[in-house]
Backbone as CSV, one residue per row, in Angstrom:
resi,resn,N_x,N_y,N_z,CA_x,CA_y,CA_z,C_x,C_y,C_z
1,MET,58.960,287.875,352.666,59.621,288.272,351.429,60.572,289.435,351.707
2,ALA,61.505,289.686,350.800,62.445,290.784,350.962,61.708,292.114,350.992
3,ASP,62.372,293.116,351.585,61.697,294.405,351.674,61.581,295.052,350.309
4,SER,60.752,296.105,350.251,60.377,296.683,348.961,61.518,297.410,348.278
5,THR,62.649,297.642,348.967,63.762,298.337,348.339,64.806,297.375,347.787
6,GLU,64.676,296.083,348.077,65.697,295.134,347.653,65.617,294.877,346.159
7,ILE,66.790,294.847,345.539,66.907,294.480,344.136,67.623,293.138,344.089
8,TRP,67.064,292.184,343.344,67.682,290.861,343.332,68.213,290.508,341.957
9,ASP,69.148,289.559,341.960,69.693,289.029,340.714,69.513,287.519,340.724
10,ILE,70.155,286.844,339.806,69.910,285.429,339.619,70.488,284.590,340.753
11,ALA,71.404,285.153,341.545,72.030,284.404,342.622,71.369,284.632,343.973
12,SER,70.362,285.484,344.037,69.682,285.749,345.299,68.652,284.667,345.556
13,GLN,68.085,284.655,346.778,67.085,283.636,347.102,65.937,283.655,346.115
14,ILE,65.344,284.826,345.896,64.188,284.854,345.001,64.620,284.703,343.548
15,GLY,65.845,285.168,343.224,66.359,284.928,341.882,66.581,283.449,341.626
16,THR,66.993,282.734,342.678,67.211,281.299,342.552,65.929,280.568,342.179
17,THR,64.773,281.068,342.624,63.526,280.401,342.258,63.326,280.407,340.746
18,ALA,63.824,281.440,340.066,63.727,281.475,338.606,64.581,280.383,337.979
19,VAL,65.755,280.119,338.577,66.621,279.057,338.075,65.989,277.697,338.343
20,VAL,65.425,277.522,339.542,64.749,276.264,339.862,63.606,276.011,338.885
21,ALA,62.811,277.055,338.593,61.709,276.889,337.639,62.237,276.507,336.265
22,ALA,63.347,277.123,335.850,63.940,276.773,334.555,64.426,275.320,334.563
23,ALA,64.994,274.862,335.689,65.440,273.468,335.784,64.266,272.508,335.641
24,CYS,63.150,272.868,336.251,61.961,272.020,336.123,61.454,271.992,334.685
25,ARG,61.515,273.136,334.008,61.120,273.154,332.583,62.093,272.334,331.752
26,ALA,63.371,272.344,332.134,64.354,271.539,331.401,64.043,270.048,331.549
27,VAL,63.731,269.617,332.778,63.333,268.221,332.985,62.111,267.902,332.141
28,GLU,61.142,268.811,332.184,59.911,268.625,331.399,60.228,268.510,329.916
29,HIS,61.102,269.358,329.418,61.474,269.357,327.995,62.051,268.008,327.569
30,HIS,62.805,267.365,328.470,63.485,266.124,328.120,62.649,264.877,328.416
31,ARG,61.459,265.030,328.960,60.608,263.877,329.208,60.015,263.340,327.909
32,ASP,59.826,262.035,327.854,59.208,261.434,326.673,57.765,261.908,326.497
33,ASP,57.116,262.232,327.614,55.721,262.676,327.555,55.601,264.180,327.779
34,SER,56.594,264.930,327.342,56.645,266.377,327.582,55.403,267.094,327.055
35,ILE,54.930,268.059,327.846,53.816,268.898,327.393,54.250,270.354,327.242
36,VAL,55.502,270.658,327.560,56.085,271.986,327.346,57.494,271.792,326.810
37,SER,57.786,272.427,325.700,59.128,272.350,325.129,59.864,273.664,325.387
38,ASP,61.023,273.560,326.047,61.852,274.741,326.300,63.317,274.341,326.138
39,PRO,63.841,274.429,324.910,65.222,274.010,324.677,66.264,274.928,325.300
40,TYR,65.840,276.090,325.786,66.787,277.053,326.354,66.895,276.946,327.868
41,ALA,66.017,276.191,328.489,66.004,276.125,329.951,67.303,275.540,330.498
42,GLU,67.753,274.424,329.928,68.957,273.772,330.445,70.192,274.662,330.343
43,PRO,70.455,275.308,329.199,71.612,276.212,329.135,71.527,277.384,330.108
44,LEU,70.324,277.874,330.365,70.174,278.963,331.328,70.533,278.496,332.738
45,VAL,70.099,277.297,333.096,70.440,276.747,334.407,71.945,276.554,334.536
46,GLU,72.555,276.002,333.500,74.003,275.776,333.536,74.764,277.088,333.666
47,ALA,74.299,278.123,332.978,74.978,279.418,333.025,74.841,280.094,334.381
48,ALA,73.788,279.770,335.122,73.569,280.389,336.428,74.604,279.940,337.454
49,ARG,75.143,278.735,337.314,76.221,278.220,338.163,75.887,278.359,339.650
50,LEU,74.743,277.846,340.019,74.370,277.878,341.431,75.285,276.959,342.239
51,PRO,75.450,277.229,343.535,76.415,276.464,344.336,75.887,275.115,344.825
52,PHE,74.881,274.590,344.175,74.375,273.259,344.504,73.868,272.631,343.206
53,PRO,73.892,271.302,343.113,73.501,270.653,341.848,72.000,270.751,341.597
54,ILE,71.652,270.986,340.348,70.250,271.040,339.945,70.062,270.124,338.746
55,PRO,69.326,269.031,338.890,69.068,268.165,337.734,68.273,268.912,336.663
56,THR,68.616,268.696,335.430,67.882,269.294,334.317,67.330,268.234,333.365
57,ARG,67.470,266.969,333.766,66.937,265.867,332.953,66.328,264.818,333.880
58,PRO,65.347,264.085,333.386,64.766,263.031,334.222,65.840,262.036,334.652
59,ALA,65.769,261.635,335.903,66.748,260.670,336.419,66.108,259.878,337.548
60,PRO,66.485,258.601,337.708,65.879,257.767,338.757,66.049,258.346,340.154
61,ASP,67.158,259.087,340.391,67.405,259.631,341.726,66.940,261.074,341.856
62,ALA,66.081,261.518,340.941,65.617,262.910,340.963,64.100,262.952,341.046
63,ALA,63.545,262.219,342.022,62.084,262.130,342.127,61.439,263.485,342.334
64,ASN,62.039,264.334,343.192,61.460,265.655,343.422,61.391,266.463,342.141
65,TRP,62.369,266.256,341.278,62.401,267.045,340.055,61.361,266.552,339.054
66,ARG,61.114,265.266,339.031,60.037,264.784,338.160,58.699,265.328,338.646
67,ALA,58.490,265.323,339.970,57.259,265.879,340.515,57.143,267.357,340.181
68,MET,58.265,268.077,340.283,58.226,269.506,339.976,58.007,269.755,338.496
69,SER,58.483,268.839,337.645,58.216,269.024,336.219,56.741,268.803,335.923
70,ASP,56.083,267.893,336.687,54.627,267.756,336.551,53.946,269.076,336.888
71,LEU,54.397,269.704,337.983,53.814,270.978,338.415,54.102,272.082,337.409
72,LEU,55.378,272.289,337.091,55.748,273.371,336.178,55.298,273.100,334.755
73,GLY,55.270,271.817,334.368,54.773,271.480,333.041,53.300,271.816,332.895
74,THR,52.509,271.422,333.894,51.073,271.725,333.870,50.843,273.222,333.859
75,ARG,51.491,273.909,334.777,51.322,275.353,334.887,51.772,276.061,333.612
76,GLY,52.939,275.663,333.110,53.453,276.299,331.904,52.563,276.071,330.704
77,ARG,52.054,274.844,330.559,51.187,274.549,329.426,49.883,275.356,329.506
78,PHE,49.346,275.516,330.720,48.132,276.310,330.894,48.358,277.737,330.407
79,PHE,49.438,278.358,330.838,49.698,279.740,330.432,50.027,279.839,328.947
80,ASP,50.761,278.850,328.421,51.015,278.831,326.975,49.704,278.783,326.193
81,ASP,48.779,277.951,326.650,47.499,277.819,325.955,46.727,279.138,325.963
82,VAL,46.742,279.842,327.105,46.054,281.136,327.181,46.652,282.114,326.182
83,LEU,47.977,282.166,326.123,48.643,283.081,325.195,48.326,282.725,323.743
84,GLU,48.413,281.447,323.433,48.179,281.033,322.054,46.739,281.282,321.623
85,GLN,45.794,281.071,322.521,44.398,281.359,322.196,44.191,282.851,321.982
86,ALA,44.827,283.666,322.802,44.676,285.115,322.677,45.197,285.626,321.336
87,VAL,46.380,285.159,320.929,46.905,285.639,319.651,46.124,285.035,318.487
88,ASP,45.601,283.824,318.649,44.725,283.258,317.615,43.479,284.119,317.430
89,ASP,43.049,284.763,318.526,41.879,285.631,318.477,42.219,287.051,318.044
90,GLY,43.469,287.293,317.695,43.839,288.579,317.121,44.563,289.539,318.037
91,ILE,44.783,289.196,319.287,45.512,290.080,320.198,46.992,290.051,319.835
92,ARG,47.611,291.226,319.819,49.002,291.323,319.389,49.912,291.978,320.430
93,GLN,49.421,292.198,321.636,50.261,292.691,322.728,50.253,291.666,323.860
94,VAL,51.437,291.226,324.253,51.595,290.234,325.315,52.437,290.852,326.418
95,VAL,51.981,290.715,327.670,52.759,291.222,328.806,52.985,290.071,329.781
96,ILE,54.255,289.738,330.008,54.630,288.679,330.940,55.174,289.351,332.193
97,LEU,54.430,289.224,333.283,54.795,289.854,334.549,55.747,288.954,335.330
98,ALA,56.817,289.546,335.878,57.821,288.764,336.605,58.292,287.597,335.743
99,ALA,58.863,287.923,334.600,59.162,286.924,333.570,60.218,285.911,334.000
100,GLY,61.102,286.260,334.923,62.135,285.326,335.336,62.953,284.837,334.151
101,LEU,63.203,283.529,334.081,63.945,282.946,332.965,63.012,282.344,331.926
102,ASP,61.779,282.827,331.892,60.808,282.437,330.876,61.368,282.749,329.491
103,THR,61.168,281.827,328.534,61.672,282.053,327.170,60.546,281.973,326.142
104,ARG,59.349,282.365,326.540,58.231,282.284,325.593,58.442,283.136,324.355
105,ALA,59.125,284.258,324.502,59.381,285.107,323.335,60.188,284.348,322.287
106,GLN,61.037,283.441,322.753,61.900,282.679,321.842,61.329,281.312,321.479
107,ARG,60.630,280.652,322.409,60.253,279.250,322.165,58.870,279.073,321.561
108,LEU,58.010,280.092,321.636,56.684,279.985,321.037,56.672,280.654,319.661
109,GLY,55.799,280.164,318.799,55.649,280.787,317.492,54.628,281.917,317.573
110,TRP,55.014,283.116,317.172,54.146,284.282,317.305,53.722,284.800,315.941
111,PRO,52.459,285.185,315.776,52.031,285.780,314.507,52.756,287.091,314.235
112,SER,52.846,287.437,312.982,53.482,288.700,312.596,52.805,289.872,313.311
113,GLY,53.606,290.795,313.799,53.074,291.976,314.454,52.901,291.838,315.955
114,THR,53.219,290.667,316.524,53.060,290.471,317.963,54.219,291.121,318.712
115,VAL,53.875,291.871,319.745,54.870,292.498,320.619,54.786,291.814,321.980
116,VAL,55.911,291.315,322.461,55.959,290.647,323.767,56.803,291.491,324.719
117,PHE,56.150,292.000,325.761,56.835,292.753,326.810,57.108,291.812,327.978
118,GLU,58.320,291.836,328.484,58.679,291.060,329.672,59.105,292.027,330.762
119,ILE,58.411,292.002,331.893,58.770,292.871,333.012,59.459,292.039,334.076
120,GLU,60.663,292.451,334.449,61.445,291.696,335.434,62.565,292.596,335.957
121,GLN,63.164,292.182,337.054,64.313,292.891,337.600,65.395,293.010,336.526
122,PRO,66.038,294.191,336.398,67.035,294.384,335.327,68.147,293.345,335.319
123,ALA,68.671,292.975,336.489,69.791,292.027,336.521,69.381,290.656,336.005
124,VAL,68.147,290.244,336.293,67.655,288.958,335.808,67.496,288.990,334.287
125,LEU,66.908,290.067,333.780,66.751,290.195,332.330,68.107,290.248,331.629
126,ASP,69.055,290.992,332.200,70.383,291.090,331.581,71.039,289.716,331.494
127,PHE,70.945,288.947,332.579,71.523,287.599,332.577,70.869,286.745,331.493
128,LYS,69.554,286.734,331.480,68.843,285.891,330.522,69.177,286.268,329.081
129,MET,69.150,287.555,328.780,69.378,287.972,327.402,70.818,287.700,326.965
130,GLU,71.767,287.814,327.894,73.158,287.504,327.548,73.302,286.034,327.161
131,VAL,72.672,285.146,327.941,72.753,283.721,327.630,72.038,283.411,326.314
132,LEU,70.826,283.943,326.150,70.064,283.663,324.932,70.770,284.210,323.698
133,ASP,71.402,285.366,323.818,72.159,285.922,322.688,73.330,285.006,322.335
134,THR,73.987,284.466,323.356,75.107,283.543,323.116,74.632,282.291,322.390
135,LEU,73.417,281.847,322.727,72.842,280.657,322.091,72.301,280.932,320.695
136,GLY,72.196,282.217,320.347,71.583,282.573,319.070,70.094,282.334,319.067
137,ALA,69.474,282.446,320.236,68.028,282.194,320.381,67.257,283.457,320.024
138,ALA,66.768,283.499,318.817,66.069,284.690,318.339,64.581,284.600,318.651
139,ALA,64.004,285.738,318.984,62.563,285.805,319.213,61.833,285.888,317.883
140,SER,60.655,285.243,317.825,59.838,285.305,316.613,58.778,286.394,316.737
141,CYS,59.035,287.360,317.609,58.111,288.460,317.850,58.944,289.720,318.031
142,ASP,58.287,290.835,318.229,58.958,292.071,318.624,59.118,291.995,320.143
143,HIS,60.288,291.573,320.583,60.536,291.294,322.002,61.068,292.543,322.693
144,ARG,60.368,292.979,323.755,60.754,294.202,324.450,60.890,293.945,325.950
145,PRO,62.085,293.604,326.413,62.308,293.443,327.853,62.168,294.788,328.564
146,VAL,61.501,294.782,329.696,61.295,296.002,330.489,61.900,295.740,331.868
147,GLY,63.079,296.273,332.094,63.759,296.061,333.361,63.214,296.973,334.438
148,HIS,62.304,296.454,335.232,61.677,297.277,336.263,61.113,296.399,337.371
149,ASP,61.076,296.944,338.573,60.524,296.247,339.725,59.011,296.403,339.735
150,LEU,58.295,295.295,339.867,56.832,295.346,339.889,56.284,296.031,341.126
151,ARG,57.142,296.304,342.106,56.705,297.026,343.290,56.821,298.532,343.099
152,GLY,57.328,298.975,341.945,57.455,300.397,341.651,56.484,300.826,340.567
153,ASP,56.790,301.955,339.894,55.918,302.489,338.840,56.250,301.819,337.513
154,TRP,55.914,300.540,337.433,56.242,299.793,336.232,55.338,300.139,335.064
155,ALA,54.157,300.707,335.333,53.249,301.087,334.242,53.899,302.132,333.344
156,ALA,54.596,303.102,333.945,55.273,304.130,333.155,56.373,303.514,332.301
157,ALA,57.090,302.542,332.875,58.148,301.876,332.116,57.570,301.077,330.956
158,LEU,56.413,300.456,331.173,55.755,299.703,330.099,55.289,300.655,328.997
159,ASP,54.708,301.774,329.383,54.303,302.783,328.395,55.507,303.256,327.578
160,ALA,56.615,303.494,328.271,57.816,303.979,327.589,58.356,302.961,326.599
161,ALA,58.081,301.672,326.848,58.529,300.615,325.932,57.611,300.482,324.728
162,GLY,56.523,301.256,324.689,55.641,301.262,323.533,54.333,300.553,323.710
163,PHE,53.953,300.229,324.945,52.666,299.577,325.176,51.526,300.502,324.774
164,ASP,50.536,299.949,324.090,49.382,300.713,323.604,48.171,300.389,324.471
165,ARG,47.794,301.325,325.326,46.676,301.099,326.239,45.329,301.002,325.528
166,SER,45.265,301.470,324.317,43.980,301.479,323.613,43.693,300.167,322.896
167,SER,44.690,299.292,322.799,44.513,298.019,322.102,44.477,296.867,323.096
168,PRO,43.704,295.814,322.798,43.650,294.664,323.709,45.025,294.032,323.912
169,SER,45.203,293.434,325.042,46.466,292.813,325.407,46.176,291.517,326.154
170,VAL,47.186,290.671,326.273,47.053,289.461,327.081,48.181,289.468,328.096
171,TRP,47.833,289.177,329.346,48.762,289.260,330.472,48.864,287.896,331.143
172,ILE,50.049,287.577,331.658,50.154,286.386,332.504,50.917,286.737,333.774
173,ALA,50.421,286.196,334.893,51.083,286.318,336.200,51.294,284.899,336.706
174,GLU,52.401,284.309,336.307,52.712,282.911,336.627,53.707,282.861,337.773
175,GLY,53.368,282.147,338.849,54.283,282.024,339.968,54.650,283.357,340.577
176,LEU,53.681,284.248,340.727,53.968,285.613,341.165,53.188,286.058,342.390
177,LEU,51.870,285.900,342.371,51.030,286.610,343.335,51.382,286.287,344.782
178,TYR,51.700,285.032,345.080,51.939,284.657,346.475,53.289,285.141,346.998
179,TYR,54.117,285.750,346.128,55.341,286.393,346.584,55.131,287.875,346.909
180,LEU,53.947,288.395,346.633,53.664,289.810,346.845,52.992,290.047,348.189
181,THR,53.237,291.210,348.767,52.489,291.605,349.953,51.038,291.843,349.552
182,PRO,50.125,291.844,350.518,48.724,292.153,350.177,48.582,293.470,349.432
183,ALA,49.299,294.505,349.878,49.203,295.809,349.218,49.763,295.757,347.803
184,ALA,50.889,295.040,347.632,51.492,294.946,346.300,50.592,294.178,345.347
185,GLN,49.949,293.110,345.835,49.041,292.365,344.971,47.856,293.226,344.567
186,GLN,47.291,293.947,345.525,46.168,294.816,345.207,46.575,295.857,344.171
187,GLY,47.771,296.420,344.354,48.262,297.395,343.384,48.448,296.799,342.005
188,LEU,48.925,295.561,341.946,49.114,294.899,340.654,47.774,294.687,339.960
189,LEU,46.779,294.174,340.689,45.456,293.964,340.107,44.904,295.265,339.537
190,GLU,45.009,296.328,340.290,44.456,297.613,339.865,45.216,298.184,338.667
191,THR,46.534,297.998,338.649,47.326,298.542,337.549,47.044,297.807,336.248
192,VAL,46.994,296.469,336.295,46.680,295.722,335.075,45.290,296.095,334.580
193,ASP,44.338,296.209,335.483,42.981,296.585,335.095,42.973,297.951,334.424
194,MET,43.762,298.883,334.940,43.847,300.223,334.362,44.456,300.194,332.958
195,LEU,45.446,299.339,332.742,46.167,299.315,331.470,45.472,298.483,330.399
196,ALA,44.671,297.513,330.804,44.082,296.558,329.855,42.826,297.131,329.211
197,ALA,42.833,297.206,327.897,41.658,297.665,327.152,40.596,296.578,327.137
198,PRO,39.339,296.941,326.908,38.298,295.903,326.764,38.708,294.870,325.715
199,GLY,38.394,293.626,325.998,38.793,292.538,325.114,40.110,291.898,325.515
200,SER,40.789,292.475,326.508,42.062,291.922,326.964,41.856,290.608,327.713
201,ARG,42.913,289.814,327.826,42.895,288.549,328.559,43.934,288.628,329.679
202,TRP,43.701,287.826,330.715,44.661,287.772,331.809,44.575,286.410,332.470
203,ALA,45.719,285.763,332.596,45.795,284.477,333.283,46.601,284.647,334.557
204,THR,46.079,284.110,335.653,46.755,284.203,336.941,46.785,282.838,337.617
205,GLU,47.599,282.757,338.651,47.707,281.543,339.464,47.822,281.993,340.907
206,ASP,47.048,281.381,341.791,47.112,281.822,343.176,46.646,280.715,344.115
207,ASP,47.091,280.818,345.359,46.614,279.959,346.437,46.971,280.633,347.758
208,PRO,45.991,281.270,348.404,46.271,281.986,349.647,46.830,281.094,350.759
209,ALA,46.588,279.794,350.688,47.029,278.882,351.754,48.377,278.230,351.453
210,PHE,49.071,278.669,350.412,50.327,278.030,350.015,51.358,278.066,351.144
211,LEU,51.500,279.217,351.795,52.476,279.325,352.876,52.180,278.332,353.990
212,ASP,50.912,278.185,354.353,50.550,277.233,355.403,50.965,275.816,355.026
213,ARG,50.730,275.445,353.765,51.064,274.083,353.353,52.566,273.846,353.253
214,MET,53.335,274.927,353.022,54.784,274.766,352.963,55.391,274.521,354.340
215,ASN,54.597,274.618,355.393,55.074,274.239,356.717,54.993,272.732,356.948
216,ASP,54.378,272.016,356.022,54.364,270.556,356.042,55.824,270.078,355.967
217,PRO,56.283,269.257,356.921,57.695,268.845,356.934,58.172,268.229,355.624
218,GLU,57.329,267.418,354.993,57.728,266.784,353.733,57.855,267.813,352.623
219,ALA,56.913,268.763,352.578,56.982,269.827,351.569,58.194,270.710,351.806
220,ARG,58.461,271.023,353.063,59.613,271.859,353.393,60.913,271.170,352.993
221,ALA,61.010,269.872,353.261,62.220,269.127,352.900,62.412,269.101,351.383
222,ALA,61.316,268.937,350.637,61.413,268.925,349.171,61.889,270.275,348.658
223,SER,61.363,271.360,349.235,61.779,272.698,348.836,63.254,272.924,349.120
224,GLU,63.683,272.546,350.312,65.075,272.771,350.692,66.031,271.908,349.881
225,SER,65.559,270.752,349.413,66.414,269.895,348.592,66.733,270.543,347.256
226,MET,65.940,271.531,346.872,66.168,272.255,345.627,66.863,273.589,345.864
227,GLY,67.363,273.784,347.090,68.151,274.962,347.369,67.367,276.202,347.720
228,VAL,66.067,276.072,347.961,65.238,277.241,348.249,64.318,276.924,349.423
229,ASP,64.278,277.811,350.405,63.302,277.690,351.476,62.165,278.661,351.165
230,LEU,61.114,278.149,350.536,60.027,279.009,350.090,59.340,279.734,351.241
231,ARG,59.420,279.187,352.433,58.701,279.800,353.546,59.191,281.217,353.835
232,ILE,60.464,281.502,353.576,60.976,282.840,353.859,60.703,283.805,352.707
233,LEU,60.208,283.286,351.581,59.917,284.134,350.425,58.432,284.429,350.266
234,LEU,57.594,283.497,350.728,56.155,283.658,350.554,55.611,284.673,351.545
235,GLU,54.601,285.432,351.096,54.025,286.481,351.925,52.871,285.960,352.771
236,ALA,52.875,286.347,354.035,51.756,286.046,354.923,50.752,287.200,354.855
237,GLY,49.642,287.039,355.518,48.646,288.100,355.552,47.511,287.831,354.582
238,SER,46.404,288.487,354.822,45.213,288.296,354.000,45.334,289.099,352.713
239,ARG,45.328,288.395,351.591,45.427,289.052,350.293,44.106,288.959,349.557
240,PRO,43.850,289.891,348.644,42.607,289.814,347.870,42.586,288.566,347.009
241,ASP,41.435,287.924,346.917,41.279,286.778,346.036,41.192,287.289,344.605
242,PRO,42.165,286.974,343.752,42.164,287.559,342.407,40.926,287.202,341.592
243,GLU,40.423,285.980,341.761,39.246,285.588,340.993,38.045,286.457,341.364
244,SER,37.822,286.649,342.658,36.699,287.476,343.102,36.885,288.920,342.666
245,TRP,38.120,289.400,342.765,38.379,290.790,342.389,38.121,291.005,340.896
246,LEU,38.596,290.088,340.085,38.396,290.213,338.637,36.914,290.175,338.282
247,LEU,36.175,289.268,338.908,34.738,289.182,338.645,34.024,290.483,338.998
248,ALA,34.498,291.158,340.026,33.876,292.404,340.469,34.307,293.603,339.637
249,ASN,35.270,293.391,338.734,35.811,294.521,337.971,35.790,294.274,336.465
250,ARG,34.641,293.772,335.975,34.368,293.675,334.549,35.210,292.633,333.816
251,TRP,35.629,291.591,334.512,36.328,290.499,333.868,35.468,289.237,333.951
252,VAL,35.388,288.502,332.857,34.721,287.201,332.842,35.790,286.159,333.131
253,VAL,35.568,285.340,334.153,36.625,284.466,334.662,36.242,282.998,334.540
254,GLU,37.182,282.206,334.059,37.091,280.754,334.118,38.253,280.262,334.971
255,SER,37.994,279.318,335.849,39.063,278.845,336.724,39.014,277.334,336.866
256,ARG,40.157,276.779,337.239,40.238,275.342,337.519,41.383,275.115,338.505
257,ARG,41.287,274.040,339.260,42.380,273.665,340.144,43.530,273.097,339.320
258,LEU,44.736,273.256,339.831,45.896,272.770,339.097,45.816,271.272,338.874
259,ARG,45.316,270.518,339.846,45.212,269.059,339.672,44.256,268.719,338.532
260,THR,43.220,269.553,338.344,42.269,269.324,337.251,42.925,269.625,335.918
261,ALA,43.683,270.726,335.876,44.408,271.058,334.647,45.409,269.964,334.306
262,ALA,46.101,269.446,335.315,47.072,268.374,335.086,46.396,267.153,334.475
263,ALA,45.247,266.789,335.016,44.525,265.627,334.485,44.148,265.848,333.024
264,GLY,43.799,267.088,332.683,43.452,267.395,331.305,44.618,267.237,330.347
265,TYR,45.836,267.349,330.874,47.041,267.159,330.062,47.613,265.752,330.210
266,GLY,46.838,264.864,330.847,47.284,263.494,330.993,48.274,263.265,332.110
267,ARG,48.317,264.169,333.071,49.242,264.058,334.187,48.480,263.759,335.473
268,VAL,49.073,262.946,336.331,48.554,262.687,337.671,49.621,263.148,338.656
269,LEU,49.314,264.138,339.477,50.280,264.666,340.424,50.591,263.629,341.502
270,ASP,51.856,263.561,341.916,52.199,262.667,343.014,51.551,263.194,344.295
271,PRO,51.410,262.346,345.325,50.660,262.757,346.523,51.153,264.049,347.170
272,LEU,52.481,264.238,347.274,52.991,265.457,347.907,52.683,266.684,347.061
273,THR,52.924,266.608,345.747,52.641,267.750,344.874,51.162,268.074,344.878
274,ASP,50.335,267.035,344.889,48.896,267.267,344.927,48.495,267.945,346.229
275,ARG,49.072,267.502,347.327,48.733,268.080,348.625,49.225,269.520,348.743
276,THR,50.402,269.800,348.182,51.002,271.120,348.320,50.521,272.102,347.265
277,ASN,50.357,271.626,346.027,50.074,272.525,344.918,48.803,272.217,344.143
278,GLY,48.197,271.063,344.392,47.063,270.650,343.569,45.875,271.574,343.630
279,SER,45.711,272.285,344.750,44.548,273.174,344.877,44.816,274.589,344.401
280,PHE,45.992,274.847,343.839,46.233,276.157,343.238,45.124,276.451,342.226
281,VAL,44.709,277.699,342.168,43.655,278.101,341.248,44.287,278.786,340.034
282,LEU,44.060,278.217,338.869,44.487,278.805,337.603,43.283,279.497,336.976
283,THR,43.430,280.779,336.700,42.303,281.515,336.120,42.672,282.058,334.744
284,SER,41.686,282.057,333.892,41.790,282.685,332.573,40.603,283.644,332.461
285,SER,40.893,284.913,332.230,39.837,285.925,332.278,39.866,286.826,331.051
286,ARG,38.723,287.409,330.778,38.573,288.339,329.634,37.851,289.589,330.118
287,LYS,38.408,290.745,329.759,37.832,292.029,330.188,36.725,292.433,329.218
288,VAL,35.567,292.805,329.765,34.418,293.219,328.923,34.191,294.715,329.032
């Protein structure tokens, strides 16, 4: 991964992954059997103007993109469900870590009084908000973008945006942990634990062996066909297992493999996606 001083925008390698994820959500949105609706994903991809074509709709010659929509659709629906359950249970603070081109503040219906904080690199947030403002995409919550690097003192920036440490919150770390160094991941776990009041929720996704599987020639070719070589972005080294860490630090954890979650949503992962991503662990946890 890039060094800890690098700042990225939407045109950088890691910024491009946010555009790729949005393209997959766009394909998912346009599927007849869609399980995630994101009407803003396609315009965001178009506005990014990457130097290679990115399909945003299902097409016979876009097999990799249909497979990726299965992956991103399953993952996105899981995190959406965690958020919706949390606010149904009365939580009114939402923190989206490494938000990328996520549009949950705009595309989900939020109860009155809900505050959604999005933490992301300033250039990425600026790009996203400019496009969404042009589209007239209004948030149904008190939306507070926090332009800050998660490798720095982002807790202070979150506090400055009005985060209330004394009230329960719900956090999501989607498509994030495996891009962090072991030290950065440990710091993230400890910081969220410090900020989250009892009763808070947190959903994460992780797979320590993801980098190893991306060395599979077929997986590597699929990644490169989408304009991103994930192998140069993913972090090597032994990282803490988030599920074990949460269990040891007063969190009640439920977990499932991504392939199991997909089956629950009526999806069957194609063989390559199952081999590369099916064993990802999706966790939903509650702090006691």
